[in-house]
C-alpha positions in Angstrom: -32.4 -5.9 -11.4 -30.2 -5.1 -8.4 -32.0 -7.7 -6.3 -30.8 -10.4 -8.8 -27.2 -9.1 -8.9 -26.8 -8.7 -5.1 -26.9 -12.4 -4.2 -24.4 -13.2 -6.9 -22.1 -10.5 -5.6 -22.3 -11.8 -2.1 -21.5 -15.4 -3.4 -18.6 -14.0 -5.3 -17.3 -12.1 -2.2 -17.5 -15.3 -0.1 -15.7 -17.3 -2.8 -13.0 -14.6 -2.9 -12.6 -14.6 0.9 -12.4 -18.4 1.1 -9.7 -18.5 -1.6 -7.9 -15.6 0.2 -7.7 -17.7 3.4 -6.7 -20.9 1.7 -3.9 -19.3 -0.2 -2.7 -17.5 3.0 -2.1 -20.9 4.7 0.9 -22.0 2.6 2.3 -18.4 2.7 2.0 -18.6 6.5 4.1 -21.8 6.6 6.6 -20.3 4.1 7.0 -17.1 6.2 7.7 -19.3 9.3 10.5 -20.9 7.4 12.1 -17.7 6.2 11.9 -15.7 9.4 15.2 -17.1 10.7 17.0 -15.4 7.8 16.6 -12.0 9.6 14.6 -8.8 9.3 16.1 -7.8 5.9 16.7 -11.0 3.9 13.9 -12.8 5.7 11.5 -9.9 5.1 12.4 -9.8 1.4 11.8 -13.5 1.1 8.5 -13.2 2.9 7.4 -10.3 0.6 8.3 -12.5 -2.4 5.8 -15.1 -1.1 3.2 -12.3 -0.8 3.8 -11.4 -4.5 3.1 -15.0 -5.5 0.0 -15.1 -3.3 -1.3 -11.9 -5.0 -0.6 -13.2 -8.5 -2.6 -16.4 -7.8 -5.4 -14.7 -5.9 -6.0 -12.0 -8.4 -6.2 -14.6 -11.2 -8.7 -16.7 -9.3 -11.0 -13.8 -8.5 -10.8 -12.4 -12.0 -9.1 -9.1 -11.1 -6.8 -7.8 -13.9 -3.9 -5.6 -12.5 -1.8 -3.2 -14.5 1.1 -1.0 -13.5 1.5 2.2 -15.5 4.8 4.1 -15.2 4.7 7.8 -16.2 8.5 7.7 -15.5 10.5 4.4 -15.2 11.7 3.2 -11.8 15.4 3.0 -11.2 15.8 -0.6 -10.0 18.9 0.2 -8.0 17.4 3.2 -6.1 15.4 3.2 -2.9 12.2 5.3 -2.9 9.7 6.6 -0.5 6.5 5.6 -2.2 3.4 7.5 -1.1 0.0 6.3 -2.2 -3.6 7.2 -1.7 -5.7 5.1 0.7 -9.3 4.4 -0.1 -10.2 0.7 0.6 -9.2 -2.5 2.4 -8.4 -3.7 -1.1 -5.3 -1.5 -1.1 -3.5 -4.1 1.0 -4.0 -6.7 -1.6 -2.9 -4.4 -4.4 0.5 -3.7 -2.8 2.3 -6.9 -3.8 0.9 -6.5 -7.3 1.9 -2.9 -7.7 5.3 -3.0 -6.0 7.4 -5.8 -7.4 10.7 -4.9 -5.9 11.6 -5.4 -2.2 9.6 -2.9 -0.1 8.4 -2.3 3.4 5.0 -0.7 3.8 4.1 1.2 7.0 0.9 -0.3 8.5 -1.3 -0.2 11.6 -0.2 -2.4 14.4 -3.7 -3.6 15.0 -3.7 -5.7 11.8 -0.9 -7.8 13.3 -3.4 -9.3 15.7 -5.4 -11.1 13.0 -4.7 -14.9 13.2 -2.4 -16.3 10.4 -2.6 -13.1 8.3 -1.1 -11.2 11.3 2.1 -13.3 11.3 2.7 -12.6 7.6 1.8 -8.9 8.1 4.2 -8.1 10.8 7.1 -9.8 8.9 6.6 -7.8 5.7 5.4 -4.5 7.1 6.7 -1.9 9.6 4.0 -1.5 12.1 3.1 1.7 13.8 0.9 2.5 16.8 -0.1 6.2 16.3 -1.4 6.4 19.9 2.2 6.1 21.2 4.9 8.7 20.6 7.6 6.2 21.6 6.2 3.6 19.2 6.0 6.1 16.3 9.6 7.0 17.0 10.7 3.3 16.8 8.8 2.9 13.5 10.5 6.0 12.0 13.9 4.6 13.1 13.2 1.3 11.5 12.0 2.9 8.2 15.3 4.9 8.1 17.3 1.7 8.7 15.5 0.0 5.9 16.2 2.9 3.5 19.9 2.7 4.4 19.8 -1.0 3.3 18.6 0.2 -0.2 15.0 -1.1 0.3 12.1 1.2 -0.6 9.3 2.0 1.8 5.6 2.7 1.2 3.6 5.1 3.3 -0.1 6.0 3.0 0.3 9.7 4.1 -3.5 10.1 4.7 -3.1 7.7 7.6 -6.5 6.1 7.2 -9.3 5.6 4.6 -10.3 8.7 2.7 -14.1 9.1 3.3 -14.3 12.8 2.3 -15.5 12.2 -1.3 -12.5 14.4 -2.3 -9.5 13.0 -4.1 -7.4 12.9 -0.9 -7.5 13.5 2.8 -5.0 15.8 4.5 -1.5 14.3 4.6 0.6 13.6 7.7 4.2 15.0 7.7 6.0 11.8 8.5 6.9 10.4 5.1 8.1 13.8 3.9 10.2 14.5 6.9 11.9 11.1 6.5 12.5 11.8 2.8 14.3 15.1 3.6 16.3 13.7 6.5 17.5 10.7 4.5 17.7 12.4 1.0 15.4 9.8 -0.5 13.3 10.7 -3.5 9.5 10.5 -3.2 7.6 8.5 -5.7 3.8 9.2 -5.7 1.6 6.3 -6.6 -2.2 6.3 -7.4 -4.3 3.2 -6.7 -7.1 4.1 -9.0 -9.5 1.1 -8.8 -9.4 -0.2 -5.2 -12.6 1.7 -4.3 -14.3 0.3 -7.3 -13.2 -3.3 -6.5 -14.2 -3.0 -2.9 -16.0 -0.2 -1.3 -14.7 0.5 2.3 -18.3 0.3 3.6 -18.5 -3.5 3.2 -16.3 -6.5 2.2 -19.3 -7.9 0.4 -18.9 -5.1 -2.2 -15.9 -7.0 -3.6 -16.3 -7.5 -7.3 -14.1 -8.5 -10.3 -12.6 -6.1 -12.8 -9.5 -4.0 -13.4 -6.9 -2.7 -11.0 -4.4 0.0 -11.9 -1.4 1.6 -10.1 -0.1 4.8 -11.7 3.5 5.6 -10.8 3.9 9.4 -11.2 7.3 11.1 -11.7 9.6 11.1 -8.7 10.0 14.2 -6.5 13.5 15.0 -5.6 14.2 16.3 -2.1 17.7 17.6 -2.8 16.7 21.3 -2.4 14.6 20.9 0.7 15.5 21.2 4.4 13.5 20.0 7.5 12.0 23.5 7.6 10.4 22.8 4.2 8.4 19.6 5.2 5.0 21.4 4.7 6.1 22.8 1.3 7.2 19.4 0.1 4.1 17.7 1.5 1.8 20.2 -0.4 3.7 19.8 -3.6 3.2 16.0 -3.6 -0.4 16.4 -2.4 -1.2 18.7 -5.4 0.5 16.4 -7.9 -1.6 13.4 -6.7 -4.8 15.4 -6.3 -4.6 16.8 -9.9 -3.8 13.3 -11.3 -6.7 11.7 -9.5 -9.0 14.3 -10.9 -7.6 13.7 -14.4 -8.3 10.0 -14.1 -11.8 10.8 -12.9 -11.8 8.3 -10.0 -15.1 7.0 -8.8 -15.0 8.2 -5.2 -14.8 12.0 -6.0 -18.1 13.9 -5.5 -19.4 15.1 -8.8 
């Protein structure tokens, strides 16, 4: 039976990729028009264009997205969102899950992709992990964005989780920034990105549901910079336990 389904899945994936590119072209032109408004206002406008792109693309490729809030977001508060990272599809889910102005932290290499790269570097804070100086600039930019009342998004695993466990080990960065700026952490679970597109192949893309679960915020009021590891492990355990409760597909049985 799989030999009948596989060609259809490949055709679907090709269709989805073509639509992806075609929808990116008007967003690219729009981003060029809003860049002159500056890094904050221009970035917010560019992200608004990405949200519209995601709404249309998800509808055309038959992916149904739902945000589930265990605790409501405070619209006038900036957060440091931390999310699990399991698939290339995570990038497409971001503008569906995060509807307020936000700046994700992403790999600098992605900015080199034609057309998409121009959009990417205007809505994302890029980081080159091989350069300490570049990492420092990225952290300074993230802090400046938080001071403007704009939330940031960090994937604390740093790269795809291929361990077959709920999460990889977390980096310290997001938790250190949270303590230094007094910004609450909001853990987010992207439950279905792995099911929609396995990281092994873009041709695994398939239609279906997409869910983002917003867990209760974690206050950093009682933490100091000496407590980074303690805070990191607290958030790690919250996310790990919730991923197990939701019985996500990538966990080894």
